[in-house]
N, C-alpha and C positions, 0 to 999 in steps of 0.2 A: 498558505498562508495569502492572502488576497493584498493585491497588486493598489497600494495607496494610491498610484497616480490612475488607474483605471478608475478608480471608486471619485476619486476628485472631478473627473472628466464625463463619468457615466452614470451619475447616482440613480436616476430611475430606472436603468435600465437592470443594474443591481438591483433594488427593489423588485422589479417585475421577477429576476431570476429566483429571488426568495419565494414569492407569492406562488411561483411554478412548483414551487417544492414544498408546498404547505409548510411553511415555518415563518409564520405571520408575525408569531413572537419575537422575531430577530429584526424585523423591518427598522426599528429604533436605533439599532446597532449604526446602520448608516450614517443618519444625522447625528448621532453622539461621536463617532469616529469623525465624523466631517468636522465637526466642532472642536473638537481637540485637536486635528491637525489645522484647524486655522489657527487658533491660539498658539502652537508649535511653531506656525509660520511665521506670527507677529512676532515671536520672540525672539526667534531667526534673526528676522529683518534686524531687531533692537542691539542684537550682540555685534551683528555684521557694522551697523554705525557706529557702533561703540568701538570696534577693531578698526575702523576706518578714523574716527575719530583721535584714537591713542596713536596711528602712521601719521596723522596730521600732526599733533602736539610733539610728538618725537621730532619731527622736523622742525617745528618752529621753536623749539627748545635748543637745538643746534645751533639755529640761524641767531637766536638770541647769544648763545656763547662767543660763538664766533664774531658777533659784533660788541661784546664785552658788557650786553644787557643782562639785567637782573632777568633768571629765571625761575624765580622760586614759585610763583606764582601757577606756572605752566607745570612745575615738576610735582606739586601739589595735585593739581588737577589730573596728571598722567596718572600718579600712583593711588588716585581713588576706582581707577576705569577698570584694572584686573579683577578686583572685587565683586564689582558692578556683574564683568560677564559671568564672574563664578557664579553666583546667584542665579543668574537667568540660565545658564548653563544645566543648573542643579533640576530648574524647572522644567528644561527641555527634555532631559533625562528622564524624569518623571513622567512626563507626557509620551514620551517613547515608546515606555514599557506598559503603560496604560494602553495607547493605540495598537500597540502588538498583539495586545492581548485581545482586544477587538477585534481586529484584524482576523484573527486566526478563529473567530465563532462566525464568520462570514464567508456562506459555503462558495465555492468555487461557482464561476458561469459555466453553465451546460452546454454540450454541442445543440446545436440546432436541429438534429435528428432525434434528440431524446423526446421519449414521448409524454407529456403531462399526465400525471396518475399518483393518486393519493397514497398506496401502498404496493407490496408484492402482488398483489390479485390482479393490478393492473399492468404489470409486467408483460412484453410484447413477445411472443414468438415469432423469429423472424425466418427459420427455415430449420427444415429437420434433414439430418443425413443418415441413413442405413432403414432397414425394416426389419422393426421387430419379429424376434422368431416365435414361432406357432408351438405350443407344447401338448403333446397327446398323454401327459401325466400330470399329477399333483405338484404344482410348483410349491419349492419350500423355501423360506426364507434364509439369506445366506449364513446367520448365527446358526441355523439348526442346521445347516450343508456342514458348517466347520464343525459342528461340535460331534455330529454324525460321525466325520471322516478322523475324528482325533486328530487336528491339526490345528485346533484354537482351545484355549481353556477361558471361559470370560469368568465363571465362580471361583476360579482360584486367583486371578487377577482382582476381582471384588474383594476378596478376603485381604489380599497384599495390600492392595492401592486404594480400594475402593471403585465406584461405577466408574465406568470412564475409561478403563484400560482394558488390555489384555495380553495374553500369551499366546504366540504361535509358534508353532512347532513344525517338523518334517518338511513337508512338501507347499505348505500355504508359507511358510519363515521364506522359501527357497523361493517361489513366486514374489512375494515383497523385493526380496534382493534382485529380481530379474527384471521388476517394473522399474526398480531403481535408473541398474545399468543399460536399460532398453531405452529408456527415455533421455539418460548422459549422452549415449550415442548420439541420439536425434539432436540434441541441442547443440553440440560441438558439430557436428554435420551441417547445421545452419549457421555455424559460422558464432555461435555465443562461445565465450571465453567462460573455461568450469572454474567455479569458485568455493571453497570451502571457508564457511563462515565462524564466527564465534555466536556460541549458542545462548549468550546473556550480552546485554546493553545496557548502557547507563540511562537514567531517567532521561536527561537531556536530549538523547538520542530519539529515545520512544516516545517523547511528547512531540518531537519535529516531523516524524515518519508515519503517523497515525492521527486517528480522529481521537479527543480527549477522553470520550465516550467509551473506545473501543480499549483504549489504556485500562480504565475503571473496570468495566464489566469484563474484559478477556486475558487481560495478561497478568500472569503471575508474577508478584514482586517477591526478591530474594530478601528474608527480614534481615532486619540490621545492618542491611547492605545496599548502596546507591547501583542495583542492578535487577533485571528485571529478565525474565526467559523469554527467548522470542516466539511469538505467535506464527510465525513466517520468515524465511531467511531473505526475502524482501526487505525487511528494516534492516538486518545487517549489509546485505549489498549495497542499497543506497545511504543507509547512515554512515558506509566506510567515507565518504566524500564531505561530510560535515565539514564547514566553514572552509572550503577548499575551492581554489580558482584552477580551471581546467584549461588547457590549452584547446582552441576551436578544432584545431589539426587532430586531435582525437577521437573527434565526435562521427558517426554514433559509437557508443559504449556498450555493446550487449552482452551481460552476464547471465548466466544460470549459475544454479547452485541445489544443492542435496543439502537437508538437515532434518533432523528432527523437531518436531514442533509443539508449543506446549498453549493450550486455551481453556480460560475457565468453561467455555460451553455453557453458559447460563442459558436456563431454561430447554433443557433437552426432557424430553418426554417420550413415552409411546414404544410403539413398536422397535423403533431405532434406539431406544437406550441400551439394550443390550447388543453388543456385538461391535462392529467395526466402522459403524457408517459416523457415529459423532463420541468424538473420545477426547480428553483430554492432553494425550500425547499420542503423536502421529509421523508419519516421514512424508515428504514432500520435493519435488522438485519445482524448483520457481525460476519465472526468468524475470529480468531487468531491461530496460531500455534507457539511454539518458543521451536525449538529441538535440537537434536543432528544432526550436516551435515550428518551422517550415515542414518538418518529416513526422511529426508526431502522430496525427492520424494516419500515414502511410503503414508507422508500424503497428499504431492498433489492430490496423486489418491483417496484418503480417502474424502477429501474435498469436491472434486467437484461432488463425488457421491452422498454426502448429498445434493446437490443444485438439481442435477438431483432427487434425490428420493421427494423430496419437492413437485416439479412440478410435478412428477409421481402421489404421493397422491391427487394432487389437480387436476389429470385429465387431464394437458394440455400438448401437444404434444412439444418436446424441442429437440432440436441438441446441439451437443456438437463441437465447432468449436476452431480448433487450430491456435493461433494467430502465423504470419508470424513475420521474422524478422526484416521486413522493420516497421510494425506496434507493435513493442517491447519496451516497456517501459525502460530506462537508470538502473532503478535497478531490470529488473526482469528478470531472468534466463528461466524460462516459464511460459506460461500462455494460458490457456483455457477460453473462454467465454462461456456462458450457453443463449440459443436463445431459446424464446418462438415462437411458431405458431400464427402470425396473421391473422384469416382469412378475414378480410378487406382489407389487403395488399397484402395475398396471398404469403407471406413472413417470415421469422424469425426477429426476433428483440432482442436484448441484455437483460435479465433478471438478469445475475450475471456473476461474473468474479473471477476464482480463480487463484492465482499466489505462484510461489516460487521465493522467492528472496535472496536465499541461505544466504550469510553474508553479502550482501552488507549495507542492511537497518542497521541492528545490529551493524556494523562497525562504520557507521555513527554515529549512537544512541551512540555509546562506551559501546554497553552492553557484558561482559565477562561473561564466566561459570568457576566458580572453581571447577576441579576435583577434591579437596581433597587431592592429593598427588604431591601439589606442581606445579601443571600446571594450565594454564587458556587457552579457547579457545573461537572462536566467534560462538555463534550459529546461527542455521539458522531462520528463520521467513518466516509465510507464511501467508496469505489471503482469504478470500473467501466469497463472497456476497452470504447469505445464500438465502436472500430474502429479495428485494426493495418492499413495499407496492403497492406504485403506478403502477410500471410497472407489478407486478402480477395483478393488479383490471382490467389494462387494457387487459391482457389474459384472466382473468375470464370474462369481460362484455362482450369482444366479443367471445370467444368460446361458453360461456352458453347462449349467447341469444337466446330465443324464438319469435316466431314468432309474437305474440300479443303485442312484445317490453318489457315485463318482462325477469328476467335474472335467472336462476337456482343457486343455492347455492351449491359450490362443497360438496359432502357427508362429507369430513371429517372436512369442517368448521360449519355444522350446531349444533354441540355442544356447539361452541365459538357464536354461532348467536341466542342463547335463544329458539334453535329448529325451527328456521326459514328457510323454505325451498326454497323461491322464494322472489327475491328481484322486486314488483311490484309498486315501488313507494310510493307518497303520499295517505294516506286515507283521 
């Protein structure tokens, strides 16, 4: 949610930010919000004046009674004030609700380094890590590799659940678990507190942790229940602190969580429709940081480096992609995607995303920090995909495939695979 104080003081800067995001239809929100905010402040002034009058009259009544004078007129005047205040406060409350909705639609201010671009075609490659492997045989798609090895069944899952699901078995199922355990160990070694979260959240939480468009297009609702399946454990991790005041001494708070995730994944087509690339149910290890505003960019850099380090350890070439203004979500201040190399498509594909949301998410959730010195502030929140196992398995199957159809296991995962170094299929 946008900071109303910043909007009051910098309306033109906010409008310029909206223009850079190519969302000119939202420019009117600035003036509309400020108009309602002005009305609210005028009403507040009237309420404050009425309360001051009530206090003054109460003193006059006390003085009159003390002096033995008739206070009927003063009592009548005082008796009318609460009703007037109540009427004005109802109008204020209604305006507060309207302002809150408007503020939630104004995009967060972008970091100065974000490239201006209309859509994902104008995202910027910041750097590449690792050299793609050269193959001397025909490269297969990950789904074909897994099916040939007998360690995945996409046809059965289509019959039982529809497209976007999968059955894993044997070594590939073990690889999935190996990835989870490897990354959890990594996150704990980096000082993150490991947390297991609910897989369902109430609507109030979902509305405040994500963009409303994501809620509509990506998140599954439980019928006849005020519950939604999580699309990422980030939502549960940060949602945990809704309507809370945190002590400043606890910052920074660094969390990591493994969970199943559920997404509608609207618009999936083509080569990636069958397989592990784009699914309605998948496994992911997520990291979340709650910190002081002055520290958020430091953690933004640190968190993305952790994801890069994970894929370097796995021996998978990656690139870091800076997300341009037109492709940046409303709550995000800055975002980079981590993309792994696909030898089959000879292109990179997203395997992780790191975002700094500054105070936008915490403000929506009404999370505050108590300094212990009579002051409170809104913290910054960040999130990053440490690893989505399905995307990682796509990268491993394609980059580590062998001429005989087998798949080499990355060295760092061998200890988690009971010493197995090659996935060779059913015995």
